[in-house]
DRENMI-299933 format. One line per 4 residues: number of its first residue (from 1); their letters; for each residue z, y, x of C-alpha. Coordinates in steps of 0.1 Angstrom, whole numbers. Example, Ala and Ser with C-alpha at 12.3 -4.5 7.8 and 13.67 -1.06 7.14 Angstrom:
1	AS	78/-45/123 ~ 71/-11/137 .
! end
This chain:
1	MPLS	244/-121/286 ~ 252/-84/293 ~ 221/-66/306 ~ 237/-32/308 .
5	ATLV	265/-12/291 ~ 243/-8/261 ~ 222/-40/260 ~ 229/-77/258 .
9	QESA	206/-107/258 ~ 212/-135/233 ~ 205/-171/242 ~ 176/-188/225 .
13	RVTP	186/-208/195 ~ 173/-232/169 ~ 177/-221/133 ~ 180/-246/104 .
17	VRGS	156/-245/75 ~ 177/-246/44 ~ 149/-250/18 ~ 112/-247/9 .
21	YDII	100/-230/-23 ~ 68/-218/-39 ~ 81/-182/-40 ~ 111/-164/-24 .
25	VAGG	122/-132/-40 ~ 140/-107/-17 ~ 166/-90/-37 ~ 181/-97/-72 .
29	GPAG	180/-62/-87 ~ 161/-52/-118 ~ 127/-60/-102 ~ 139/-91/-84 .
33	YAAA	155/-105/-115 ~ 123/-101/-135 ~ 100/-113/-106 ~ 120/-145/-103 .
37	LGAA	121/-151/-140 ~ 85/-143/-145 ~ 75/-167/-117 ~ 98/-195/-128 .
41	RAGA	85/-193/-164 ~ 50/-197/-150 ~ 60/-229/-133 ~ 69/-219/-97 .
45	SVLV	100/-230/-78 ~ 119/-198/-69 ~ 147/-188/-46 ~ 164/-154/-49 .
49	LEQA	181/-140/-17 ~ 206/-113/-27 ~ 230/-95/-3 ~ 255/-86/-31 .
53	ACLG	277/-109/-51 ~ 258/-105/-84 ~ 224/-98/-98 ~ 214/-64/-112 .
57	GIWT	214/-42/-81 ~ 218/-6/-92 ~ 227/-16/-127 ~ 257/-37/-116 .
61	AGLL	267/-34/-80 ~ 256/3/-83 ~ 274/9/-116 ~ 244/27/-131 .
65	PWII	234/5/-161 ~ 213/33/-175 ~ 178/18/-181 ~ 151/45/-182 .
69	DQHT	114/41/-193 ~ 121/8/-211 ~ 111/17/-246 ~ 74/5/-245 .
73	RGSI	81/-27/-225 ~ 76/-61/-239 ~ 85/-96/-226 ~ 116/-97/-203 .
77	MGEL	125/-61/-208 ~ 121/-66/-245 ~ 144/-96/-244 ~ 170/-75/-224 .
81	RDYI	167/-46/-249 ~ 173/-70/-278 ~ 204/-84/-260 ~ 218/-50/-251 .
85	LNQA	215/-35/-286 ~ 222/-66/-308 ~ 247/-86/-288 ~ 262/-66/-259 .
89	GGTL	272/-35/-280 ~ 251/-13/-258 ~ 236/21/-266 ~ 202/37/-271 .
93	VGTT	203/74/-261 ~ 168/88/-267 ~ 147/62/-251 ~ 173/51/-225 .
97	LGVD	195/20/-228 ~ 231/19/-217 ~ 252/-12/-213 ~ 285/-25/-199 .
101	PELL	276/-36/-164 ~ 299/-66/-165 ~ 281/-80/-195 ~ 247/-74/-178 .
105	KLRL	258/-93/-147 ~ 265/-124/-168 ~ 233/-121/-188 ~ 210/-118/-158 .
109	ETDL	227/-147/-140 ~ 226/-169/-171 ~ 189/-163/-175 ~ 180/-172/-139 .
113	VAAG	202/-203/-138 ~ 188/-215/-171 ~ 153/-211/-156 ~ 161/-234/-127 .
117	IRLR	160/-206/-101 ~ 182/-210/-70 ~ 204/-181/-63 ~ 220/-173/-29 .
121	YNTM	245/-144/-29 ~ 261/-126/0 ~ 231/-133/21 ~ 210/-107/40 .
125	ITAA	175/-111/51 ~ 174/-101/88 ~ 139/-112/100 ~ 106/-126/89 .
129	LKGS	86/-153/108 ~ 48/-152/106 ~ 22/-178/113 ~ -3/-177/142 .
133	DGRT	-27/-155/122 ~ -2/-127/122 ~ -7/-120/85 ~ 12/-148/68 .
137	ITHA	49/-150/64 ~ 62/-185/68 ~ 100/-181/67 ~ 126/-155/58 .
141	ITES	156/-155/82 ~ 190/-147/68 ~ 225/-141/79 ~ 256/-151/59 .
145	KAGR	290/-168/63 ~ 269/-199/70 ~ 254/-182/100 ~ 217/-178/107 .
149	EAWQ	193/-198/84 ~ 156/-200/76 ~ 139/-203/42 ~ 103/-213/38 .
153	AKLF	79/-203/10 ~ 42/-200/2 ~ 46/-165/-12 ~ 72/-138/-9 .
157	IDCS	80/-109/-32 ~ 100/-79/-17 ~ 122/-65/-44 ~ 148/-52/-20 .
161	GDGD	143/-16/-30 ~ 142/-6/6 ~ 113/-27/16 ~ 134/-47/41 .
165	LAAQ	114/-79/41 ~ 81/-61/44 ~ 93/-40/73 ~ 107/-70/91 .
169	AGCG	73/-86/87 ~ 57/-56/104 ~ 42/-39/74 ~ 34/-2/76 .
173	FDYG	53/22/53 ~ 59/58/44 ~ 92/76/41 ~ 103/109/25 .
177	NEHG	83/140/18 ~ 60/159/42 ~ 91/170/61 ~ 104/135/64 .
181	LAQP	133/142/39 ~ 141/117/12 ~ 159/122/-21 ~ 197/121/-18 .
185	TSLG	219/91/-25 ~ 245/89/-53 ~ 275/68/-61 ~ 278/53/-96 .
189	VIVS	311/58/-114 ~ 325/42/-147 ~ 349/63/-167 ~ 366/59/-201 .
193	GIDP	390/79/-224 ~ 364/100/-241 ~ 356/99/-278 ~ 318/96/-278 .
197	ERLE	314/113/-312 ~ 336/142/-302 ~ 317/144/-269 ~ 283/148/-287 .
201	AELP	298/174/-311 ~ 315/195/-284 ~ 291/189/-255 ~ 256/178/-268 .
205	RAIR	232/162/-244 ~ 210/193/-243 ~ 237/214/-225 ~ 260/187/-211 .
209	KVKL	248/187/-175 ~ 250/225/-171 ~ 284/227/-188 ~ 299/199/-167 .
213	CEFL	288/218/-136 ~ 305/249/-150 ~ 337/230/-157 ~ 338/217/-121 .
217	REGG	333/252/-107 ~ 360/266/-129 ~ 382/239/-115 ~ 376/251/-79 .
221	LEPS	349/227/-68 ~ 313/234/-60 ~ 297/201/-68 ~ 272/185/-45 .
225	YSLP	249/179/-75 ~ 244/208/-100 ~ 234/186/-129 ~ 262/159/-133 .
229	GLGY	253/131/-157 ~ 276/115/-183 ~ 262/88/-206 ~ 278/64/-231 .
233	LGHG	274/27/-224 ~ 293/13/-254 ~ 328/-3/-256 ~ 344/30/-247 .
237	LFFY	327/31/-212 ~ 306/59/-197 ~ 287/62/-165 ~ 293/94/-146 .
241	AGAH	270/107/-118 ~ 283/140/-103 ~ 276/139/-66 ~ 248/138/-41 .
245	QYNR	248/129/-4 ~ 220/145/15 ~ 201/135/46 ~ 216/100/48 .
249	RFDD	190/75/58 ~ 190/42/40 ~ 187/23/74 ~ 217/40/91 .
253	PDAL	249/21/82 ~ 271/47/98 ~ 255/75/77 ~ 258/53/46 .
257	TAAL	295/46/53 ~ 301/83/56 ~ 282/89/24 ~ 303/63/5 .
261	IEAR	336/78/18 ~ 324/113/9 ~ 311/103/-25 ~ 341/83/-36 .
265	AEAH	364/112/-27 ~ 343/137/-46 ~ 341/115/-76 ~ 379/112/-79 .
269	RQIE	383/149/-74 ~ 357/157/-101 ~ 373/134/-126 ~ 408/149/-119 .
273	ILRR	394/184/-125 ~ 379/174/-158 ~ 411/156/-169 ~ 431/187/-162 .
277	RGGL	411/207/-187 ~ 428/187/-215 ~ 413/185/-249 ~ 383/162/-249 .
281	WANL	391/152/-214 ~ 429/147/-216 ~ 426/108/-215 ~ 397/106/-190 .
285	RLHG	402/77/-166 ~ 381/66/-136 ~ 376/29/-140 ~ 357/22/-109 .
289	TASA	333/34/-82 ~ 303/13/-72 ~ 304/-11/-43 ~ 268/-2/-34 .
293	LGIR	255/33/-29 ~ 226/44/-51 ~ 196/47/-28 ~ 168/67/-46 .
297	EARR	143/64/-19 ~ 136/43/12 ~ 104/27/25 ~ 72/29/4 .
301	IHGR	53/-1/18 ~ 16/3/24 ~ -4/-16/-2 ~ -40/-23/-10 .
305	ATVT	-39/8/-32 ~ -15/38/-35 ~ -1/53/-66 ~ -5/91/-63 .
309	VDDI	7/122/-81 ~ -30/128/-90 ~ -29/95/-110 ~ 1/109/-130 .
313	IKGR	-16/143/-136 ~ -47/126/-149 ~ -30/97/-166 ~ -52/72/-147 .
317	STTR	-53/35/-156 ~ -77/7/-147 ~ -84/-28/-158 ~ -61/-39/-129 .
321	TVCR	-31/-21/-143 ~ 2/-41/-142 ~ 21/-18/-164 ~ 21/19/-175 .
325	SHFG	48/44/-167 ~ 59/71/-192 ~ 85/88/-170 ~ 78/122/-155 .
329	LDVH	85/134/-120 ~ 122/133/-111 ~ 127/147/-76 ~ 163/151/-68 .
333	SPDP	161/178/-42 ~ 162/165/-6 ~ 171/200/7 ~ 204/214/-7 .
337	SRTR	196/248/7 ~ 168/250/-19 ~ 186/236/-48 ~ 213/210/-56 .
341	GIDK	194/199/-87 ~ 159/188/-95 ~ 131/201/-74 ~ 95/195/-84 .
345	PMEI	63/215/-87 ~ 67/231/-121 ~ 29/233/-127 ~ 26/195/-127 .
349	QARP	24/179/-162 ~ 29/142/-161 ~ 9/119/-184 ~ 14/81/-189 .
353	YGIP	-4/63/-161 ~ -11/28/-149 ~ 3/11/-118 ~ -25/-10/-103 .
357	WEAL	-20/-46/-90 ~ -31/-36/-55 ~ -1/-12/-52 ~ 20/-43/-53 .
361	VARD	0/-63/-27 ~ 10/-56/9 ~ -18/-43/31 ~ -5/-59/63 .
365	CDNL	6/-94/51 ~ -16/-116/29 ~ 12/-136/11 ~ 36/-107/4 .
369	LMAG	40/-87/-28 ~ 63/-58/-36 ~ 79/-48/-69 ~ 103/-20/-78 .
373	RCIS	106/13/-59 ~ 92/-1/-26 ~ 56/-4/-39 ~ 28/17/-24 .
377	GDFL	29/53/-36 ~ 33/89/-25 ~ 65/109/-25 ~ 60/126/-59 .
381	AHSS	46/95/-77 ~ 76/75/-64 ~ 100/98/-82 ~ 84/87/-114 .
385	YRVT	79/49/-110 ~ 112/43/-92 ~ 132/40/-125 ~ 145/6/-136 .
389	GTAV	126/1/-168 ~ 94/3/-148 ~ 109/-19/-121 ~ 115/-47/-146 .
393	ALGE	79/-46/-157 ~ 66/-45/-121 ~ 88/-74/-111 ~ 77/-96/-140 .
397	GAGR	41/-88/-132 ~ 45/-96/-95 ~ 62/-129/-103 ~ 36/-140/-128 .
401	GAAR	8/-129/-105 ~ 23/-148/-76 ~ 25/-179/-97 ~ -10/-175/-109 .
405	ALQR	-23/-171/-73 ~ -5/-203/-63 ~ -20/-222/-93 ~ -55/-211/-84 .
409	GILP	-50/-217/-47 ~ -59/-181/-38 ~ -42/-151/-22 ~ -26/-124/-45 .
413	AELT	-53/-99/-35 ~ -79/-123/-48 ~ -68/-124/-84 ~ -96/-114/-107 .
417	DEDL	-96/-90/-136 ~ -94/-121/-159 ~ -64/-134/-140 ~ -46/-101/-143 .
421	ATVT	-54/-98/-180 ~ -35/-131/-185 ~ -6/-120/-162 ~ -1/-86/-177 .
425	DDLA	-10/-92/-214 ~ 24/-85/-229 ~ 35/-60/-202 ~ 13/-34/-217 .
429	DQ	26/-7/-240 ~ 43/-22/-272 .
! end
């Protein structure tokens, strides 16, 4: 019923409940994949709700299968590392893994199906229902080609990256820096036609980003990102990341649409400029641009503890650490008037630090965990722990911890040090 020119009132409706599970995982990216697998291996029934048509998130739909801070990880990340290097023909560049995203799609899917996990693709979580206590989520509400549906679970893990389920459940969150600005978005691009050995000889990694920017400027383009990245994935494929889109909020679909259009056009122009240089670049070909925009930063959901930059400076860890991060601060400048590159306090020296269990436990909902980049942290700390090698470890820890809480009949916040030692035993540094 129209209420005004700008408002309508929908009729009340009854929503079918399509299933009941021990644990529902919101999002099937790196954190969600590992959360689901960790929980299922611990004996829980699990449903993954994913808005894309594949698992992997930024690795696959985002075409950035460049796995940072994975080198000390055991368990699920260790299994993936073994697959990438020994079966998938992937690469190890320093401590970073690269892999063909199509092969990764199949591997992640095979793992979850084999573990008995139910997958639902092309399905977006649009609401959360809570019980009479106001602190317990009872159902996730979704929209898809099947219409509006409800899904029941005992525990929920938000691995959406943007903290969508937590926000829909009324959880508090932080966003951006002290000025409310978040890091820019990027569009993943896959290219081929470069000899990897010749690339390393003519344009070694130490100078590659700076030289790529120079090449683009010589071709008549001032790139939106001054440190373009090019990394070898194996099988003749490279990822390329040469553009930033600034001041585009993750929850504004019009802004994200504009960002996608802008980013795709700039990517094609950059590749054409490089191809025209000839030589190393003569056969350069753009294979594909991502179907999902790379969102570096969205909601940081309030937890029972917050990871801070002080934790990173001091290398702080506790007995309740889920995993340790070894990646430094990586703030892609939110303000292009300052710089179109990396912008962080130069005096800060990062040390390996622990991420506590309580940063994964929602403050405002008792049966909700977070894993991946939407955990509880401050702006600078987030720029470190947001990388996907860490996301896998956090996801596995969240999944195992959720299953442990169900087995003991307690809330996630009530897990003891002994419980957490069991949950995180092989997530520690290897």
